[in-house]
C-alpha positions as CSV (number, residue, x, y, z in Angstrom):
1,M,104.7,121.2,9.2
2,L,106.2,124.3,9.7
3,F,107.1,125.1,13.4
4,E,109.2,127.9,15.0
5,Q,110.3,129.1,18.6
6,I,110.5,132.7,18.8
7,A,112.3,134.7,22.1
8,I,109.6,137.5,22.1
9,G,110.9,139.5,25.5
10,G,109.4,139.5,28.7
11,N,111.2,137.0,31.5
12,R,112.7,134.9,28.4
13,N,109.2,134.1,26.6
14,F,108.7,131.8,24.0
15,A,105.6,131.7,21.7
16,Y,105.5,129.4,18.9
17,L,104.3,129.8,15.5
18,F,103.1,126.6,13.6
19,G,101.4,126.6,10.1
20,D,100.4,123.7,6.9
21,A,102.3,125.1,3.8
22,D,100.2,123.4,1.3
23,A,96.7,125.1,3.3
24,G,98.8,128.9,3.2
25,V,97.6,128.7,6.9
26,A,99.2,128.9,10.4
27,A,98.4,129.4,14.2
28,A,100.2,131.1,17.1
29,V,100.8,130.5,20.8
30,D,101.3,132.4,23.5
31,V,101.5,136.0,22.1
32,G,102.6,137.9,24.8
33,Y,104.7,140.2,23.3
34,S,105.8,141.6,19.7
35,P,102.8,140.7,17.7
36,E,105.1,142.7,14.9
37,V,107.4,139.3,14.9
38,I,104.4,137.0,14.6
39,L,102.8,139.0,11.7
40,D,106.4,139.4,10.2
41,R,106.9,135.7,10.2
42,C,103.6,135.0,8.4
43,V,104.2,137.2,5.4
44,D,107.8,135.9,5.1
45,M,106.3,132.5,4.8
46,G,103.0,133.4,3.1
47,L,100.7,131.7,5.8
48,E,97.6,133.5,6.7
49,L,97.1,133.4,10.6
50,T,94.1,131.5,11.3
51,H,94.2,130.4,14.9
52,I,95.7,131.9,17.9
53,F,96.4,129.8,21.0
54,A,97.6,130.5,24.5
55,T,98.6,128.1,26.9
56,H,96.9,129.9,30.1
57,S,95.6,133.3,30.7
58,H,98.7,135.2,32.7
59,Y,99.0,138.2,30.8
60,D,102.6,137.4,29.5
61,H,101.0,134.5,27.4
62,V,97.9,136.9,26.4
63,D,98.5,140.4,26.3
64,A,99.3,140.7,22.5
65,V,96.7,139.1,21.3
66,P,94.3,141.5,21.0
67,A,96.6,143.3,18.7
68,L,96.8,140.3,16.5
69,R,93.6,139.2,16.3
70,A,92.7,142.5,15.3
71,A,95.2,142.8,12.3
72,T,94.4,139.1,11.4
73,G,90.7,138.1,12.3
74,A,92.2,135.0,13.7
75,V,90.2,133.1,16.3
76,F,91.7,132.9,19.6
77,V,91.8,129.4,21.4
78,A,91.9,128.4,24.8
79,Y,90.7,126.8,28.0
80,R,87.2,127.3,28.2
81,T,87.5,129.5,31.1
82,V,89.7,132.2,30.1
83,P,87.6,135.5,28.8
84,D,87.1,136.6,25.5
85,I,87.9,133.4,24.0
86,D,86.6,132.8,20.0
87,L,86.7,128.9,20.5
88,P,86.7,127.3,24.1
89,L,89.0,124.0,25.0
90,D,88.5,121.3,27.0
91,D,90.9,118.5,27.8
92,G,90.7,116.0,24.7
93,D,89.4,118.4,22.7
94,V,90.8,118.8,19.0
95,V,91.4,121.6,16.7
96,R,92.9,121.1,13.1
97,V,94.9,124.2,11.2
98,G,95.4,122.9,7.8
99,S,96.5,119.7,8.3
100,I,97.8,119.9,11.6
101,T,96.2,118.1,14.8
102,V,96.1,120.3,18.1
103,R,95.2,118.3,21.0
104,A,93.9,120.2,24.4
105,I,95.1,118.8,27.3
106,H,94.1,120.3,30.2
107,C,96.6,120.5,33.0
108,P,95.7,122.6,35.6
109,G,98.7,123.7,38.3
110,H,100.3,127.1,37.4
111,S,97.1,128.0,36.8
112,P,93.6,126.3,37.0
113,D,92.9,126.9,33.0
114,S,96.7,125.5,31.8
115,I,96.2,123.1,29.0
116,A,99.2,121.9,26.6
117,L,99.0,121.5,23.3
118,L,100.1,118.5,21.2
119,L,100.8,118.8,17.7
120,N,100.4,115.7,15.7
121,D,100.8,113.3,18.6
122,A,104.8,115.1,18.3
123,K,105.5,118.3,19.5
124,L,104.2,119.7,23.3
125,I,103.8,123.2,23.7
126,S,103.8,123.1,27.2
127,G,103.2,126.2,28.3
128,D,104.4,127.1,31.8
129,E,103.4,123.5,33.8
130,L,107.0,122.1,32.6
131,F,110.4,123.3,31.8
132,V,113.4,121.7,30.7
133,G,114.4,120.0,33.8
134,K,112.3,122.5,35.8
135,I,108.4,123.0,36.5
136,G,106.3,126.1,36.7
137,G,105.8,127.6,39.8
138,T,102.4,127.2,42.1
139,A,100.8,129.5,44.7
140,H,100.0,127.2,47.2
141,E,100.2,123.2,48.1
142,S,97.0,123.0,46.6
143,S,98.2,124.0,43.3
144,A,101.2,121.8,43.5
145,R,99.7,118.7,44.3
146,Q,96.9,119.9,41.2
147,Q,100.3,120.1,38.8
148,Y,102.3,117.0,40.4
149,H,98.8,115.0,39.2
150,S,98.8,116.9,35.4
151,L,102.5,116.1,35.3
152,H,102.1,112.3,36.4
153,Q,98.5,111.3,34.9
154,K,98.4,113.8,31.8
155,L,101.7,114.7,30.6
156,M,104.0,111.8,31.4
157,T,101.7,109.5,30.2
158,L,102.8,110.7,26.5
159,D,105.8,108.8,24.4
160,D,109.2,109.4,25.3
161,A,109.6,110.6,21.9
162,V,107.5,113.5,22.1
163,E,109.0,116.4,22.6
164,V,108.6,119.4,24.9
165,W,109.0,122.9,23.8
166,P,108.2,125.0,27.1
167,G,106.3,128.9,27.6
168,H,110.0,130.1,28.6
169,D,113.6,129.5,28.1
170,F,113.9,128.8,31.7
171,G,116.0,125.5,31.1
172,V,119.5,124.0,29.9
173,S,118.2,124.0,26.4
174,S,115.5,125.5,24.2
175,H,113.4,121.9,24.1
176,S,113.6,118.9,24.9
177,T,111.6,115.4,25.0
178,I,109.1,113.6,27.2
179,G,111.7,111.0,27.7
180,A,114.3,113.2,28.5
181,E,112.1,114.9,31.4
182,R,110.8,111.7,33.0
183,A,114.4,110.5,33.6
184,G,116.2,113.7,34.2
185,N,114.2,116.0,35.1
186,P,113.8,116.4,39.4
187,F,110.4,117.0,40.2
188,L,109.3,114.0,38.0
189,T,112.0,112.0,40.1
190,Q,110.5,112.3,43.1
191,P,108.7,109.2,44.9
192,D,105.6,110.8,45.6
193,F,104.2,114.2,46.4
194,D,105.1,114.8,49.5
195,A,109.0,114.5,47.9
196,F,107.9,116.8,45.0
197,W,106.3,119.5,47.3
198,H,109.6,119.2,49.2
199,L,111.3,120.2,46.7
200,K,109.3,122.8,45.3
201,K,109.3,124.5,48.9
202,N,113.1,124.1,49.1
203,W,113.6,124.8,45.1
204,N,116.4,127.5,46.0
205,D,119.1,125.7,48.4
206,Y,118.3,122.3,45.7
207,K,119.6,124.7,42.3
208,R,122.9,126.1,44.9
209,E,123.5,122.6,45.8
210,H,123.2,121.4,42.1
211,G,124.9,124.4,40.3
212,I,121.7,124.8,38.8
213,K,120.8,128.5,37.4
C-alpha cells in the first residue's frame, strides 16, 4: 500500500493519499485545501484517483472536494448524513480501493458525522476525534460524552500496533499508535467521564502546568 500524509495548509491540516500501485488506483482523505497537490501526486505516482473520503463534514476537511471530484470523476465517500456524497457509509461498512480495505468506524463527538478510516487493519486515519496526545474539541457536554464513548468503545478497542494518523498536526508528532495513545494521551488515561470532562473544561490550565503547546 502506498501511503502519504500531506500538509495542505489551513490550521495545520493533514490530508492523506493512499493507493494500490498494482491496480493503479488511489484515494484521498480530508481534502480541505490544495486539490492541486493531490492531483500532482497522483500524476507523479501514475495513479488514478477513484475515491475521495472525508472523516467529517467540517469545511476544512471537504472544501476542495468539488474541485477534485470535477477534475477526476472520483466518488465522494463519507458518513451517510454528509451532504452531496456519492457513497454513504455507516459504521462498519467496508470500501475497497484496489486491494486496500477501508473500514468506516463511526465515532461521533467532535461532530455527529465523524468517522475514522481503518486501512488494511493497520493504519487509522482518525480525523479530528483523536490527535497525538490530544483529542478534538466538542461543543458541549453531550457531545463530549459521545466522544468519550467513541474513543473508548470504538477506537481503543483496536490493536496497540495500529498506527494513528490525525487530521491536524496538533500533537508532539505527526502520527502515533493506538498503544501509545492508550498509555500516554491524558484524555484516555482519565478514570471516568467526569474526570475526562473536567480535563476538557480545564485543558488550557493543564497545558500550562505540563508545558504542552
